Backbone as ProteinMPNN parsed JSONL, in Angstrom:
{"seq_chain_A": "MARKIQLTEFGIRVKGELDRRGMTQRDLADQCGINYRVVNDVLTGRNRKEENIKLIRETLAISS", "coords_chain_A": {"N_chain_A": [[7.37, -24.027, -0.043], [5.452, -21.156, 0.066], [6.08, -18.248, 1.974], [4.008, -16.437, 4.117], [3.704, -12.998, 4.157], [3.527, -10.587, 6.668], [1.326, -7.833, 7.052], [1.838, -4.385, 7.83], [0.454, -2.142, 10.345], [-0.382, 0.116, 8.967], [-0.424, -1.024, 6.431], [-2.539, -2.833, 6.706], [-4.686, -1.059, 6.993], [-4.61, 0.204, 4.482], [-5.024, -1.998, 2.791], [-7.621, -2.718, 3.568], [-8.991, -0.47, 2.638], [-8.462, -0.671, -0.094], [-9.793, -3.084, -0.651], [-12.408, -2.282, -0.06], [-12.832, -0.498, -2.125], [-12.605, -2.125, -4.296], [-10.138, -2.452, -5.495], [-6.788, -3.36, -6.548], [-3.401, -3.882, -5.353], [-1.787, -3.335, -7.489], [-3.421, -1.659, -9.013], [-3.462, 0.536, -7.291], [-0.743, 1.206, -7.322], [-0.489, 2.004, -10.005], [-2.151, 4.277, -9.985], [-0.725, 5.862, -8.215], [1.582, 6.205, -9.6], [3.844, 4.717, -9.242], [5.982, 1.816, -8.87], [4.554, -1.436, -8.575], [5.867, -3.111, -6.777], [6.979, -1.35, -4.919], [4.693, -0.401, -3.603], [3.808, -2.805, -2.433], [6.022, -3.35, -0.781], [5.888, -1.16, 0.977], [3.471, -1.691, 2.3], [4.104, -3.999, 3.661], [6.117, -3.212, 5.278], [8.764, -3.278, 4.469], [9.631, -1.149, 3.051], [9.971, 1.941, 4.24], [9.901, 4.575, 3.556], [8.959, 7.86, 3.983], [7.969, 9.5, 1.948], [6.814, 7.709, 0.128], [4.812, 6.544, 1.68], [3.257, 8.79, 2.22], [2.412, 9.451, -0.379], [0.775, 7.254, -0.998], [-1.156, 7.537, 1.02], [-2.278, 10.042, 0.286], [-3.25, 9.468, -2.27], [-5.248, 7.605, -1.723], [-6.718, 9.107, -0.031], [-6.65, 8.854, 2.813], [-6.368, 9.278, 6.337], [-3.567, 10.033, 8.553]], "CA_chain_A": [[6.146, -23.428, 0.447], [5.567, -19.692, 0.138], [5.925, -17.669, 3.299], [3.056, -15.323, 4.112], [4.284, -11.779, 4.703], [2.605, -9.829, 7.503], [1.147, -6.422, 6.747], [1.956, -3.448, 8.948], [-0.828, -1.524, 10.691], [-0.716, 0.946, 7.803], [-0.752, -1.953, 5.349], [-3.879, -3.368, 6.961], [-5.624, 0.027, 6.672], [-4.619, 0.381, 3.029], [-5.651, -3.2, 2.211], [-9.056, -2.581, 3.801], [-9.494, 0.561, 1.726], [-8.419, -1.241, -1.444], [-10.892, -4.057, -0.733], [-13.656, -1.522, -0.085], [-12.951, 0.135, -3.445], [-12.462, -3.122, -5.353], [-8.855, -2.189, -6.155], [-5.638, -4.186, -6.203], [-2.177, -3.123, -5.101], [-1.327, -2.869, -8.804], [-4.242, -0.482, -9.345], [-2.956, 1.628, -6.461], [0.571, 1.595, -7.859], [-0.727, 2.751, -11.244], [-2.683, 5.594, -9.63], [0.351, 6.611, -7.547], [2.68, 6.401, -10.54], [5.016, 4.005, -8.733], [6.034, 0.396, -9.143], [3.778, -2.31, -7.694], [6.766, -3.633, -5.74], [7.109, -0.304, -3.9], [3.459, -0.452, -2.808], [3.853, -4.019, -1.629], [7.054, -3.185, 0.247], [5.383, -0.22, 1.983], [2.42, -2.35, 3.081], [4.696, -5.04, 4.503], [7.125, -2.613, 6.142], [10.128, -3.355, 3.93], [9.94, 0.203, 2.571], [9.388, 2.866, 5.215], [10.14, 5.951, 3.109], [7.797, 8.702, 4.253], [7.418, 10.011, 0.688], [5.951, 6.676, -0.444], [3.644, 6.429, 2.56], [2.456, 9.995, 1.988], [1.817, 9.324, -1.707], [-0.32, 6.283, -0.884], [-2.198, 8.197, 1.827], [-2.925, 11.085, -0.5], [-3.965, 8.842, -3.377], [-6.458, 6.971, -1.184], [-7.383, 10.095, 0.841], [-6.797, 8.328, 4.162], [-5.623, 10.091, 7.305], [-2.386, 9.407, 9.145]], "C_chain_A": [[6.367, -21.923, 0.606], [5.29, -19.211, 1.558], [4.972, -16.488, 3.216], [3.692, -14.139, 4.827], [3.196, -11.023, 5.469], [2.525, -8.378, 7.033], [1.367, -5.599, 8.009], [0.562, -2.922, 9.281], [-1.31, -0.641, 9.53], [-1.143, 0.058, 6.637], [-2.145, -2.532, 5.492], [-4.941, -2.318, 6.614], [-5.752, 0.209, 5.169], [-5.33, -0.793, 2.363], [-7.163, -3.149, 2.385], [-9.69, -1.57, 2.855], [-9.494, 0.055, 0.288], [-9.565, -2.228, -1.638], [-12.231, -3.333, -0.858], [-13.908, -0.917, -1.467], [-12.874, -0.863, -4.6], [-11.185, -2.937, -6.159], [-7.804, -3.207, -5.718], [-4.452, -3.284, -5.875], [-1.614, -2.587, -6.42], [-2.111, -1.639, -9.253], [-3.741, 0.733, -8.578], [-1.621, 2.128, -6.988], [0.413, 2.422, -9.127], [-1.222, 4.154, -10.936], [-1.619, 6.477, -8.976], [1.492, 6.945, -8.504], [3.981, 5.777, -10.044], [4.906, 2.53, -9.064], [5.214, -0.382, -8.113], [4.617, -2.791, -6.51], [6.929, -2.63, -4.591], [5.876, -0.314, -3.001], [3.487, -1.658, -1.886], [4.859, -3.894, -0.491], [6.628, -2.202, 1.33], [4.375, -0.932, 2.886], [2.962, -3.433, 4.012], [5.821, -4.516, 5.39], [8.551, -2.716, 5.653], [10.587, -2.022, 3.37], [9.22, 1.166, 3.503], [9.616, 4.331, 4.833], [8.863, 6.763, 3.243], [7.166, 9.227, 2.963], [6.484, 8.998, 0.034], [4.674, 6.514, 0.373], [2.705, 7.605, 2.312], [1.731, 9.915, 0.646], [0.623, 8.365, -1.677], [-1.471, 6.886, -0.094], [-2.982, 9.211, 1.008], [-3.75, 10.492, -1.633], [-5.28, 8.234, -2.896], [-7.267, 7.915, -0.291], [-7.683, 9.489, 2.218], [-5.915, 9.141, 5.101], [-4.454, 9.306, 7.889], [-2.708, 8.678, 10.415]], "O_chain_A": [[7.348, -21.485, 1.207], [4.391, -19.703, 2.24], [5.113, -15.633, 2.342], [4.159, -14.261, 5.959], [2.084, -10.845, 4.972], [3.533, -7.776, 6.664], [1.112, -6.065, 9.119], [-0.401, -3.224, 8.577], [-2.486, -0.655, 9.167], [-2.112, 0.36, 5.942], [-2.854, -2.702, 4.5], [-5.968, -2.641, 6.016], [-6.855, 0.351, 4.642], [-6.15, -0.595, 1.467], [-7.908, -3.493, 1.467], [-10.786, -1.788, 2.338], [-10.429, 0.327, -0.465], [-10.232, -2.211, -2.672], [-13.082, -3.718, -1.66], [-15.049, -0.833, -1.92], [-13.058, -0.485, -5.757], [-11.147, -3.226, -7.355], [-7.919, -3.829, -4.662], [-4.5, -2.074, -6.094], [-1.029, -1.503, -6.452], [-1.543, -0.696, -9.804], [-3.609, 1.822, -9.136], [-1.397, 3.335, -7.088], [1.101, 3.427, -9.305], [-0.77, 5.12, -11.551], [-1.615, 7.693, -9.163], [2.275, 7.859, -8.248], [5.073, 6.238, -10.375], [3.852, 2.056, -9.49], [5.184, -0.032, -6.934], [4.13, -2.867, -5.382], [7.008, -3.022, -3.427], [5.997, -0.243, -1.778], [3.218, -1.539, -0.69], [4.573, -4.291, 0.638], [6.975, -2.392, 2.496], [4.427, -0.786, 4.107], [2.347, -3.746, 5.032], [6.412, -5.272, 6.162], [9.47, -2.286, 6.349], [11.786, -1.782, 3.226], [7.99, 1.196, 3.542], [9.534, 5.22, 5.681], [7.821, 6.407, 2.692], [5.947, 9.382, 2.897], [5.47, 9.38, -0.551], [3.586, 6.364, -0.184], [1.492, 7.424, 2.206], [0.558, 10.277, 0.553], [-0.419, 8.647, -2.269], [-2.631, 6.763, -0.489], [-4.213, 9.228, 1.041], [-4.844, 10.978, -1.92], [-6.302, 8.334, -3.574], [-8.363, 7.571, 0.152], [-8.8, 9.588, 2.727], [-4.853, 9.627, 4.712], [-4.362, 8.087, 7.741], [-1.819, 8.097, 11.036]]}, "name": "protein", "num_of_chains": 1, "seq": "MARKIQLTEFGIRVKGELDRRGMTQRDLADQCGINYRVVNDVLTGRNRKEENIKLIRETLAISS"}
């Protein structure tokens, strides 16, 4: 049985914005120029590198 991974607070905000725009995490990764796995890891808190968070924020134009 697959385990459901919890999103961070930032991940929830990003997911809401993606849903609002009709985008997937893969779409976001393509726009950011990074691997889908990196986006997923940022949203679930496994990757906390500020450069990745900043890139996602800037791509979606969301505030900190």
